[in-house]
C-alpha positions in Angstrom: -1.2 5.0 14.2 -4.7 5.1 13.0 -5.8 1.7 11.5 -8.6 1.5 9.0 -9.7 -2.1 8.5 -11.9 -1.7 5.5 -13.4 -5.2 5.1 -14.9 -5.1 8.6 -17.8 -3.4 6.9 -19.3 -5.7 4.2 -18.9 -4.5 0.6 -17.7 -5.7 -2.8 -14.2 -5.6 -1.4 -14.9 -9.0 0.2 -15.3 -10.5 -3.3 -12.0 -9.2 -4.4 -10.3 -10.5 -1.2 -11.8 -14.0 -1.4 -10.7 -14.3 -5.0 -7.2 -13.0 -4.2 -6.8 -15.7 -1.5 -8.3 -18.6 -3.4 -5.4 -20.9 -4.5 -7.4 -22.0 -7.6 -8.3 -18.5 -8.8 -4.7 -17.4 -8.1 -3.5 -19.5 -11.0 -4.9 -16.8 -13.3 -2.2 -14.1 -13.0 -4.2 -11.5 -14.8 -7.1 -11.9 -12.5 -4.8 -11.8 -9.5 -3.4 -8.5 -10.6 -6.9 -7.2 -11.4 -8.0 -8.0 -7.9 -5.0 -6.2 -6.4 -5.8 -3.2 -8.6 -9.4 -3.2 -7.5 -8.4 -3.4 -3.8 -6.0 -0.4 -4.5 -9.0 1.5 -5.9 -11.3 0.7 -2.9 -8.6 1.7 -0.4 -7.9 4.9 -2.3 -11.6 5.9 -2.2 -11.8 5.3 1.5 -8.5 7.2 2.1 -9.8 10.1 0.1 -12.5 10.8 2.7 -9.8 11.7 5.2 -7.9 14.1 3.1 -8.0 17.9 3.1 -10.3 19.6 0.6 -10.5 23.1 -0.9 -13.3 24.6 -3.0 -12.7 24.7 -6.8 -14.8 26.9 -9.0 -15.3 26.1 -12.7 -17.3 27.3 -15.7 -19.6 25.0 -17.4 -21.2 25.6 -20.9 -24.3 26.9 -19.0 -23.0 28.6 -15.9 -20.8 28.4 -12.8 -20.2 25.5 -10.5 -18.1 24.8 -7.4 -17.1 21.6 -5.5 -14.6 20.7 -2.8 -11.6 18.9 -4.3 -8.5 17.3 -2.7 -6.0 19.9 -1.4 -3.2 17.6 -0.3 0.1 17.4 -2.3 0.3 13.6 -2.5 3.0 11.3 -4.0 2.4 7.5 -4.5 5.3 5.3 -3.7 5.2 1.5 -4.3 7.6 -1.2 -3.3 8.7 -3.2 -6.3 7.7 -5.6 -7.7 4.7 -6.8 -5.8 3.3 -3.3 -5.3 2.9 -2.5 -9.0 -0.7 -3.9 -9.5 -2.0 -2.0 -6.4 -0.1 1.1 -7.6 -2.0 0.9 -10.8 -5.3 0.9 -8.9 -4.3 3.8 -6.6 -2.9 5.9 -9.5 -6.2 5.3 -11.5 -8.0 7.3 -8.8 -5.2 9.7 -8.2 -4.1 10.1 -11.8 -2.7 13.6 -11.4 -0.1 12.7 -8.7 3.7 12.2 -8.9 5.0 8.6 -8.5 7.9 7.0 -6.7 9.3 3.5 -6.8 11.6 1.6 -4.5 12.9 -2.0 -4.7 13.1 -3.8 -1.4 13.5 -7.5 -0.7 14.4 -9.6 2.3 16.8 -12.5 2.8 16.9 -14.9 5.7 20.1 -15.4 7.7 19.9 -18.9 9.2 23.0 -18.4 11.4 21.4 -15.4 13.2 17.7 -16.5 12.7 16.8 -13.1 11.3 15.7 -11.3 8.1 17.8 -8.7 6.4 16.2 -6.0 4.2 17.9 -4.8 1.0 17.0 -1.6 -0.8 18.7 -1.4 -4.2 16.7 1.1 -6.3 14.9 4.4 -5.7 13.2 6.7 -8.2 11.4 9.6 -6.5 10.4 13.2 -7.0 11.0 15.8 -4.3 8.9 14.6 -1.3 9.6 17.6 1.0 6.4 18.6 2.8 4.4 16.2 0.7 1.8 13.6 1.9 3.2 10.2 1.1 1.1 7.2 0.0 3.2 4.0 0.6 1.7 1.0 -1.3 2.6 -2.6 -0.5 0.1 -5.5 -0.9 1.4 -7.6 2.0 2.4 -6.3 5.4 4.0 -9.3 7.0 6.8 -8.6 9.5 6.7 -4.9 8.5 10.5 -4.6 8.2 10.6 -3.9 4.5 8.1 -1.0 4.6 9.8 0.4 7.8 13.2 0.5 6.0 11.6 2.2 3.0 10.0 4.8 5.2 13.4 5.4 7.0 15.2 5.8 3.7 12.6 8.4 2.5 12.2 10.3 5.8 16.0 10.5 6.2 16.2 12.3 2.8 12.9 14.3 2.9 10.8 16.1 5.5 7.5 14.3 4.9 4.2 16.1 5.8 2.3 12.9 6.5 2.1 9.2 5.6 -0.7 6.9 4.4 0.1 3.2 4.1 -2.1 1.0 1.9 -2.0 -2.8 2.1 -4.2 -5.5 0.8 -3.5 -7.9 3.7 -1.6 -7.3 6.9 -0.5 -9.5 9.8 -0.9 -8.2 13.3 2.8 -8.5 14.1 3.6 -6.3 11.1 1.1 -3.7 12.2 2.6 -3.7 15.7 6.1 -3.2 14.2 4.8 -0.2 12.2 3.4 1.3 15.3 6.9 1.4 16.8 8.6 3.0 13.8 6.1 5.3 12.1 4.7 8.7 13.3 1.7 8.5 15.5 -0.5 10.3 13.0 0.3 7.7 10.3 -2.9 6.3 8.6 -2.9 2.6 7.8 -5.5 1.6 5.2 -5.8 -2.2 5.1 -8.3 -4.4 3.3 -7.9 -7.4 5.7 -6.0 -8.3 8.8 -4.7 -11.8 9.7 -3.5 -12.8 13.1 -0.1 -14.4 12.7 3.0 -15.2 10.7 4.6 -18.7 10.1 8.2 -19.6 10.8 9.2 -18.2 7.4 7.6 -14.8 8.0 4.6 -15.4 5.7 1.1 -14.2 6.7 -1.2 -17.0 7.8 -3.7 -17.7 6.2 -2.5 -15.0 3.9 -2.3 -15.8 0.2 1.4 -16.7 -0.6 4.0 -14.6 -2.4 2.1 -11.7 -4.1 5.0 -10.9 -6.4 5.3 -14.4 -7.7 1.5 -14.8 -8.1 1.3 -11.5 -10.0 4.3 -11.9 -12.3 5.8 -15.4 -12.0 8.4 -17.1 -9.9 11.8 -15.5 -9.5 15.3 -17.2 -9.4 
């Protein structure tokens, strides 16, 4: 797996990240969603540099012009519901792409001291031989996104996979390395060292879905 830790190089991305993590600024749900969208845009721009390009010729009102444009057949897939704001940011840059959505959530089994992942909804175009962009703001244990990948790769022969995350924990990255193809590209805004006993990223930011849309039952 190729890991691209974008905030290692100073840029405006750091401002979006610091606001995203700040527990006082987080109380403004609209601003929290906006920062996730902006992070999705930054990651999309950085990812675009590694895609394949082809020359496109056009006619202007005064002559001819050509420029390399993206060649890849991409599909954006977000994990509901927390992935929606970042999905908006990614699709703002890749506005001509098809979109897919999967619901995934985890429950904790105290008797076995383990997390169970549940997939209950999938709306997807044909992904055969397509380059998949998997979007999930928080990569904690990595189990949810692995299960999503397995569900899609079992059904479709994917050409390649790009994973976009706002914040990832090192244990989650290590888990992805063991279950994703070696040529997978992980685009992550920031990386934290560890998880707490409940599987939350530390220092992280909390529950991205709740902060973006409100607490769930």
